[in-house]
C-alpha positions in Angstrom: 117.5 138.7 99.9 114.3 137.2 101.6 114.5 134.4 104.0 112.1 132.3 101.9 114.9 132.5 99.0 118.0 132.2 101.5 116.3 128.8 102.8 115.7 127.6 99.3 119.1 128.6 98.3 120.6 126.5 101.3 118.2 123.4 100.6 119.9 123.5 97.0 123.2 123.7 98.5 122.7 120.6 100.7 121.1 118.4 98.0 123.5 115.5 96.6 124.6 115.8 93.0 122.2 114.6 90.5 124.5 112.0 88.7 126.1 110.8 92.0 122.6 110.0 93.3 121.7 108.4 89.9 125.2 105.8 90.0 124.3 105.2 93.9 120.7 104.2 92.9 121.9 102.2 90.0 124.3 100.0 92.6 121.3 99.8 94.7 119.0 98.4 92.0 121.4 96.0 90.9 122.0 94.7 94.4 118.1 94.6 94.7 117.5 92.6 92.0 119.9 89.9 93.6 118.3 90.1 96.6 114.6 90.2 95.1 115.7 87.0 93.6 117.4 85.2 96.7 114.8 86.4 98.9 111.5 84.3 99.1 109.6 81.3 100.8 112.2 79.1 99.3 115.5 81.1 100.3 118.5 80.5 97.9 121.8 81.4 98.8 123.5 84.7 97.1 126.5 83.1 95.8 124.1 80.5 94.0 121.9 83.2 92.7 124.8 84.8 91.0 126.3 81.5 89.7 122.8 80.5 88.3 122.6 83.7 87.0 126.0 83.6 85.4 125.5 80.3 83.9 122.0 81.7 82.2 123.6 84.8 80.8 126.8 83.0 79.6 125.4 79.6 78.2 127.1 77.7 81.2 125.3 74.7 82.6 124.1 73.8 86.3 124.4 70.3 88.0 121.0 68.1 87.8 120.7 68.1 91.3 120.3 72.0 91.2 117.9 72.1 88.5 115.2 72.9 90.9 116.9 76.1 92.5 117.7 77.7 88.8 114.5 77.2 87.8 113.0 79.1 90.7 115.8 81.7 89.8 115.9 81.9 86.2 112.0 81.6 85.4 110.0 82.0 88.4 111.8 85.2 90.3 113.9 87.2 87.9 111.1 87.9 85.5 108.9 88.7 88.6 111.7 91.2 90.0 112.6 92.6 86.7 108.9 93.0 86.0 108.6 95.0 89.6 111.3 97.5 88.8 110.0 98.1 85.5 106.4 98.9 87.1 108.1 100.7 90.0 110.0 103.1 87.4 107.3 103.3 85.1 104.4 104.6 87.9 107.1 106.9 89.4 107.7 108.3 86.1 104.0 108.8 85.0 103.3 109.9 88.5 105.9 112.9 88.0 104.2 113.7 84.6 100.9 113.7 85.6 101.3 115.8 88.8 103.0 118.7 86.8 100.6 118.3 83.7 97.5 119.0 85.9 99.3 120.7 88.5 97.6 118.6 91.6 99.9 117.4 94.0 97.5 114.5 94.9 97.3 113.3 91.2 98.9 109.7 90.4 98.7 107.3 87.3 95.1 106.7 88.4 93.7 109.9 88.5 92.9 109.7 84.9 90.4 106.6 85.1 92.6 104.4 83.1 93.5 102.0 85.7 89.8 101.6 86.5 89.0 101.0 83.1 91.6 98.0 83.3 90.2 96.7 85.9 86.9 96.2 84.3 88.6 94.3 81.7 90.3 92.2 84.2 87.6 91.1 86.4 85.7 90.5 83.4 88.4 87.9 82.4 88.4 86.4 86.0 84.8 86.5 86.5 83.2 85.5 83.4 86.1 83.6 81.4 86.5 86.6 78.9 88.8 86.0 76.2 89.5 82.5 77.5 91.2 81.3 74.5 94.0 83.4 74.7 94.8 81.3 77.9 97.5 83.0 80.3 97.5 86.4 78.2 93.6 86.9 78.8 93.8 88.8 81.5 96.5 91.3 80.8 94.9 91.6 77.0 91.5 92.3 78.3 93.1 94.7 81.0 95.1 96.5 78.2 92.1 96.7 75.7 89.7 98.0 78.8 92.4 100.6 79.5 92.6 102.0 76.1 88.7 102.1 75.8 88.8 104.1 78.9 91.5 106.5 77.7 89.4 107.1 74.4 86.3 108.0 76.9 87.8 110.3 79.2 89.2 112.1 75.9 85.9 112.2 74.3 84.2 113.4 77.7 86.8 116.0 78.3 86.8 117.4 75.1 89.2 119.4 73.2 90.1 121.9 76.1 92.0 119.4 78.5 92.8 121.8 81.2 94.2 120.6 84.5 90.8 120.9 86.0 88.8 119.2 83.2 91.0 116.3 83.4 91.1 115.5 86.8 87.2 115.7 87.1 86.5 113.8 84.3 88.9 110.9 85.1 87.7 110.7 88.8 84.0 110.4 87.8 85.0 107.7 84.9 87.2 106.1 87.6 84.1 106.1 90.2 82.0 104.5 87.3 84.3 102.1 86.2 85.2 101.1 89.7 81.2 100.3 90.3 81.0 98.3 87.1 84.3 96.0 88.5 82.6 96.0 91.9 79.5 94.7 90.3 80.8 91.9 88.3 82.7 90.6 91.6 79.6 90.8 93.5 77.6 88.6 90.8 80.4 86.4 90.1 78.9 83.0 91.2 82.5 81.5 92.2 84.1 82.9 95.6 87.4 82.0 94.3 86.9 83.8 91.0 85.9 87.1 93.5 88.9 86.6 95.4 91.1 86.5 92.6 89.7 89.9 91.3 90.4 91.7 94.7 93.7 90.5 94.6 94.6 91.6 91.1 92.5 95.1 91.9 95.1 95.5 94.6 98.0 94.5 92.7 100.0 91.6 92.0 103.0 89.9 90.4 102.1 86.7 91.0 102.4 84.2 87.8 104.8 86.8 86.0 106.6 84.9 83.2 109.2 86.2 80.8 106.6 87.0 78.2 105.1 89.4 80.7 108.2 91.6 80.6 109.3 93.0 76.7 106.4 95.2 76.0 106.0 96.7 79.5 110.0 97.3 79.4 109.9 98.7 76.0 106.9 101.0 76.4 108.0 102.4 80.1 111.7 102.9 78.4 110.3 104.7 75.5 107.6 107.0 77.5 110.9 107.7 79.9 112.6 108.8 77.1 109.8 110.9 75.9 109.3 112.4 79.1 112.9 113.5 79.5 112.9 115.4 76.3 109.7 117.5 77.6 111.2 117.8 81.2 111.4 121.7 80.3 107.8 121.9 79.1 107.0 119.9 82.6 108.8 122.9 84.6 106.6 125.2 82.8 103.2 123.5 83.0 103.9 123.3 86.7 104.0 127.0 87.0 100.4 127.6 85.0 99.1 127.4 81.7 99.9 131.4 81.3 103.7 130.9 82.3 104.1 128.0 80.1 102.2 130.0 76.9 104.6 133.2 77.8 107.7 130.9 77.4 106.4 130.1 74.0 104.9 126.2 74.6 102.1 125.4 72.9 99.6 124.3 76.3 97.0 122.5 74.6 99.0 120.5 72.2 101.5 119.2 75.1 99.0 118.2 77.5 97.2 116.5 74.6 100.4 114.5 74.1 101.4 113.8 77.8 97.8 112.9 78.3 98.4 110.0 75.3 101.7 109.3 76.6 101.1 108.9 80.4 97.6 106.9 79.7 99.4 104.6 77.1 101.7 103.5 79.9 99.6 103.4 82.7 97.4 101.0 80.6 100.3 98.9 79.6 101.7 98.7 83.3 98.3 98.0 84.9 97.6 95.5 82.5 100.5 93.2 83.7 100.6 94.1 87.5 97.1 95.3 88.6 96.5 98.8 90.4 99.2 99.3 92.5 98.8 102.2 94.5 100.8 105.1 96.4 103.9 104.5 94.0 103.4 107.1 91.5 101.8 109.5 94.3 104.2 109.0 97.1 107.6 108.7 94.9 107.7 111.8 93.1 107.3 114.0 96.0 110.0 112.0 97.6 112.3 112.5 94.9 111.3 116.7 94.6 112.0 116.6 98.2 115.5 115.1 97.6 116.9 116.8 94.3 114.6 120.0 93.7 111.3 120.6 91.4 113.4 120.8 88.2 112.1 117.6 86.1 115.2 117.3 84.3 116.6 115.9 87.7 113.3 114.6 88.8 112.7 112.4 85.7 116.5 110.7 86.0 116.0 109.9 89.3 112.3 108.8 90.0 112.7 105.7 87.4 115.6 104.2 89.9 114.0 105.0 93.0 110.7 103.6 91.9 112.2 100.6 90.9 114.0 99.7 94.1 110.8 100.6 96.2 108.8 98.3 94.2 111.3 95.3 94.2 111.7 95.5 97.9 107.8 96.0 98.5 107.2 92.7 96.3 109.8 90.9 98.3 108.0 91.7 101.7 104.3 90.7 99.7 106.3 87.3 99.7 108.0 86.9 103.1 105.3 88.4 105.5 102.3 86.0 105.1 104.5 83.1 103.3 103.8 80.8 101.9 100.6 83.5 101.1 101.3 86.3 99.3 100.0 89.7 100.1 98.6 92.4 97.8 101.1 95.0 96.6 98.7 97.5 97.1 98.0 96.8 100.9 102.2 97.3 101.4 102.5 100.3 99.2 99.4 102.0 101.4 101.1 100.7 104.7 104.2 102.6 103.8 102.2 105.5 101.7 100.2 106.8 104.7 102.8 107.4 107.1 105.3 108.9 104.6 102.6 111.6 103.7 101.9 112.5 107.1 105.5 112.9 107.7 105.9 115.2 104.6 102.6 117.4 105.9 104.5 117.8 109.2 107.6 118.9 107.9 108.2 122.8 107.6 109.5 124.1 104.4 107.9 121.6 102.1 105.7 122.3 99.3 103.8 119.6 97.5 105.1 119.7 94.1 108.3 121.8 94.7 108.6 125.6 95.3 
């Protein structure tokens, strides 16, 4: 047995059981949801949070004097925290799939240009009042429509042959083009406050989230994650190269087209409700692979739970660090992601994407 294979076997033996890790992360996620609801510029005791949640879920009542804190818990913070969990889980899963699909360790949910396309729609709403008749749904609707248009454009430009190189190059080129359009809209906006709001959204934000923002994002994330779990073996094969995948009996072109459609749709929905939150879909897949190995059957089970916990606490930090103002989520994820990647690159024995 070679030294490399001996090291790989030793690392595999040291890794925690996947089922136990998932149970532990599920418990951490539940605790994080409660903590995320309790913490904020106005802090609410944990026992009050649990009591308010129990009353809301069981149809109970609260005293009139507690109507204010109850509304903060149920109407403002809980949907925000749950959406943070959904977005974190979805971005982590999409990042895992895209890194395997294009065989690029630096790929993330935004490498296909979908989020940059969504940013054009969102920026147009903020700076020009597009879709104003839709009220609070205008921004997310325009962002999702623009994301779908970007997905179609990337597919058309790439052509029928969705090779990893063509996907990455086309997505990157389109992303620069879409970003230029969004920046032009911001630059030409006569209202400084509109430009500031657009920039804040471009860096990711969960401010103003309501219960109506949650169902579609949660359903798409759950359905997309379930589909990708059924394709875990295909992702394992694609990560080893197209020739190996073909040898294993996988229709590479058809599989990559299906993965492109699913990951692009998930990215479009998530960006529409949260903006472009960077580093989650890039950093979390590597950390999960470092913990459980490169088998996507394990990675796709752990990544959504880890991503959900991570983004909940990022959102908590965004609310607390500059209270009563909020920081964009992308600022905090970048501040955490950059040193994390530096440590990964300096760590001996780690290969980006797994062995």
